[in-house]
C-alpha positions in Angstrom: 70.4 122.5 98.6 72.8 120.6 100.9 75.6 119.0 99.0 75.4 115.7 100.8 73.7 113.6 103.4 76.5 112.3 105.6 74.2 111.2 108.3 72.3 108.8 106.2 75.5 107.6 104.4 77.1 106.8 107.8 74.0 104.9 108.8 74.1 102.8 105.6 77.8 102.1 106.0 77.3 101.2 109.7 74.6 98.7 108.7 76.7 97.0 106.1 79.7 96.8 108.6 77.4 95.2 111.2 76.0 92.8 108.7 79.4 91.6 107.5 81.0 91.4 110.8 78.1 89.4 112.3 78.0 87.1 109.2 81.7 86.5 109.3 81.7 85.6 113.0 78.7 83.3 112.5 80.3 81.6 109.6 83.5 81.2 111.5 81.8 79.5 114.5 79.8 77.4 112.2 83.0 76.3 110.4 84.6 75.5 113.7 81.6 73.4 114.7 81.7 71.5 111.3 85.4 70.6 111.8 84.7 69.5 115.3 82.0 67.1 114.2 84.5 65.7 111.6 86.9 65.0 114.4 89.4 67.5 113.3 90.8 70.2 115.6 91.6 73.5 113.7 92.4 76.8 115.6 89.7 79.3 115.5 92.2 81.8 114.1 92.6 79.7 110.9 88.9 79.3 110.4 88.4 83.1 111.0 91.1 83.9 108.5 89.5 81.8 105.9 86.1 83.5 106.4 87.4 87.1 107.0 89.3 87.2 103.7 86.1 86.3 101.8 84.1 89.0 103.7 86.9 91.6 103.1 86.6 91.1 99.3 82.9 91.1 99.6 83.0 94.6 101.3 85.4 95.9 98.7 82.9 94.9 96.0 79.9 96.6 97.6 80.6 99.9 95.7 80.4 97.8 92.4 77.0 96.4 93.4 75.7 100.0 94.1 77.0 101.0 90.7 75.2 98.1 89.0 72.0 99.0 90.9 72.3 102.7 89.7 73.1 101.8 86.1 70.9 98.7 85.8 68.2 98.8 88.6 66.7 95.4 89.3 63.3 97.1 89.7 63.2 96.8 85.9 63.2 93.1 84.8 65.0 93.8 81.5 68.2 94.5 83.6 68.3 90.9 84.8 70.5 89.9 81.9 73.0 92.6 82.8 73.2 91.4 86.3 73.5 87.7 85.3 76.5 88.8 83.0 78.0 90.7 86.0 78.1 87.5 88.1 81.2 86.3 86.2 83.5 89.2 86.9 82.1 89.5 90.4 83.0 85.8 91.1 86.4 86.1 89.5 87.2 89.2 91.5 86.0 87.6 94.7 87.8 84.2 94.2 91.1 85.6 93.2 90.9 88.4 95.9 90.3 86.1 98.8 92.9 83.7 97.5 95.5 86.4 97.5 94.5 87.6 100.9 94.5 84.1 102.4 98.1 83.6 101.2 99.1 86.9 102.8 97.1 86.3 105.9 98.4 82.8 106.6 102.0 83.8 105.9 102.3 87.1 107.4 100.0 86.8 110.5 99.6 83.1 111.3 103.1 82.0 110.0 101.6 79.0 108.2 101.5 77.7 104.6 98.2 77.9 102.7 97.1 76.1 99.6 94.4 77.5 97.4 94.7 76.1 93.9 92.9 78.3 91.4 91.7 75.5 89.1 88.6 75.5 87.0 86.8 73.2 89.5 87.6 75.6 92.2 86.3 78.7 90.2 83.2 76.7 89.4 82.6 75.8 93.1 83.1 79.4 94.2 80.9 80.7 91.4 78.0 78.5 92.6 78.3 80.1 96.0 78.7 83.6 94.6 75.4 83.5 92.9 73.9 83.4 96.3 76.3 86.1 97.5 75.6 88.4 94.7 71.8 88.0 94.9 71.8 88.6 98.7 74.0 91.8 98.3 71.6 93.2 95.7 68.7 92.5 97.8 70.5 94.2 100.8 71.2 97.3 98.5 67.6 97.5 97.5 66.2 97.0 101.1 68.6 99.7 102.5 67.6 102.0 99.7 63.9 101.5 100.5 64.5 102.1 104.2 66.5 105.2 103.4 63.6 106.6 101.2 61.2 105.9 103.9 63.3 107.7 106.5 63.7 110.7 104.2 59.9 111.0 103.9 59.7 111.7 107.6 62.0 114.7 107.3 60.5 118.2 107.9 58.4 119.6 104.9 60.2 121.7 102.2 60.4 125.4 102.7 57.6 127.5 101.2 57.7 128.2 97.6 59.2 131.6 98.0 62.2 130.1 99.6 62.8 127.5 97.0 66.3 127.5 95.4 66.6 129.1 91.9 69.8 127.3 91.0 71.9 124.2 92.1 75.7 123.9 92.3 76.6 120.7 90.3 80.0 119.2 89.6 81.2 118.6 86.1 83.6 115.9 84.9 87.0 117.0 86.0 86.0 118.4 89.4 84.8 121.9 88.5 81.4 123.1 89.7 78.9 125.2 87.8 75.6 126.8 88.6 72.4 125.2 86.9 69.3 127.3 86.8 66.3 125.3 88.1 64.1 126.7 85.4 66.5 125.1 82.7 66.2 121.6 84.1 64.3 119.4 81.6 63.9 116.3 83.8 65.6 114.4 86.7 66.3 110.7 87.3 67.2 108.8 90.3 70.6 107.1 90.5 71.1 105.5 93.9 72.4 108.2 96.3 72.5 110.8 93.5 70.1 112.4 91.1 70.9 113.1 87.5 69.8 116.4 86.1 69.1 116.6 82.4 69.7 120.1 81.2 69.6 121.1 77.5 71.0 117.8 76.4 73.7 117.7 79.2 73.6 115.6 82.3 74.8 116.7 85.8 75.2 114.5 88.9 74.0 116.0 92.2 74.2 114.3 95.6 70.6 114.1 96.7 67.8 111.5 96.7 64.9 112.1 94.3 62.5 112.5 97.2 64.5 115.2 98.7 65.0 116.9 95.5 61.2 116.8 94.8 60.6 118.6 98.0 62.9 121.4 96.9 61.5 121.9 93.4 58.4 124.0 92.7 55.5 121.6 92.6 53.6 123.9 90.0 56.5 123.4 87.6 58.0 120.0 88.4 56.0 116.8 88.9 56.9 113.2 89.8 55.9 110.8 86.9 57.7 107.7 88.1 59.4 106.5 91.2 62.7 107.3 89.3 61.8 110.4 87.4 60.7 114.0 87.8 59.9 116.2 84.8 59.6 119.9 84.1 56.0 120.1 83.0 56.9 122.9 80.5 59.2 120.4 78.7 56.5 117.8 77.9 55.5 117.7 74.3 53.5 114.6 74.0 51.7 112.0 76.2 50.5 108.7 74.6 48.9 105.5 76.1 51.3 102.7 76.7 51.0 99.4 78.5 49.2 98.3 81.8 47.5 101.6 82.1 50.7 103.6 82.1 51.3 106.5 79.7 54.4 107.5 77.7 55.8 111.0 78.0 58.0 112.6 75.3 60.1 115.7 76.3 61.6 118.4 74.2 65.1 116.9 74.4 63.8 113.7 72.8 63.7 111.7 76.1 60.7 109.3 76.6 59.7 108.4 80.1 56.9 106.4 81.7 54.0 108.1 83.4 53.0 105.6 86.0 49.4 105.2 87.1 50.5 105.9 90.6 51.6 109.4 89.7 49.1 110.2 86.9 46.7 112.1 89.1 49.5 114.6 90.1 50.5 115.0 86.5 47.0 115.6 85.3 46.5 118.2 88.0 49.1 120.4 86.1 48.5 119.0 82.5 45.2 117.1 82.0 45.5 114.3 79.6 42.5 114.2 77.1 41.8 110.6 75.7 
């Protein structure tokens, strides 16, 4: 298995850069037009500095948005509360970060004084705008992830079963790498650009999408049961009805996962469920 997907990662980074640059320039020209309508003449460099500092901090916060989506995916409604709570530190970081950058930009580059009082009213005003920014960024992360998954489905088919890998190299905490036998994997969960291997009560992170990993695993042994989960069919100990037509799977390590209706036919092809 390849350790990374640099081409896809570069594509995602390029899209974010393009979105932020275009948005920054558009906001700058809109701000310049607004000032002109008010009868005030402000250099474009000052307007651009004000917008650019905000977008620079937004760009720096994108990894945090990806982490939140990996840890608390918005595809599950129960995670809405976690994202609502994350809005506060997000807005604080954005507001204080862009205030510091504006002081530096205006003093070091434009040679002009700049006033940005960090009062409660100012934080409240920025928070109201950051609700939209945070929501938009999460939508962007989810949309790009969806596009990435669609692109990966167009990749060539996986090699024949005889050529399937028998072990994966995974990185442990601290940086060392170990080999994990495929047969020892209990189940796998998606985590953004990574997959988490659950092996005998331990977890290991591997740089691969779930769709790519699914194509490398033996389909007679591993089956997709949810858009975020693959299970080793030999590790399933119990299947019970749940809600909305889904089923609940219990594994030998005690984990409980959803068996979605969408994937039930694949599961029952290997392990028929008797009502």
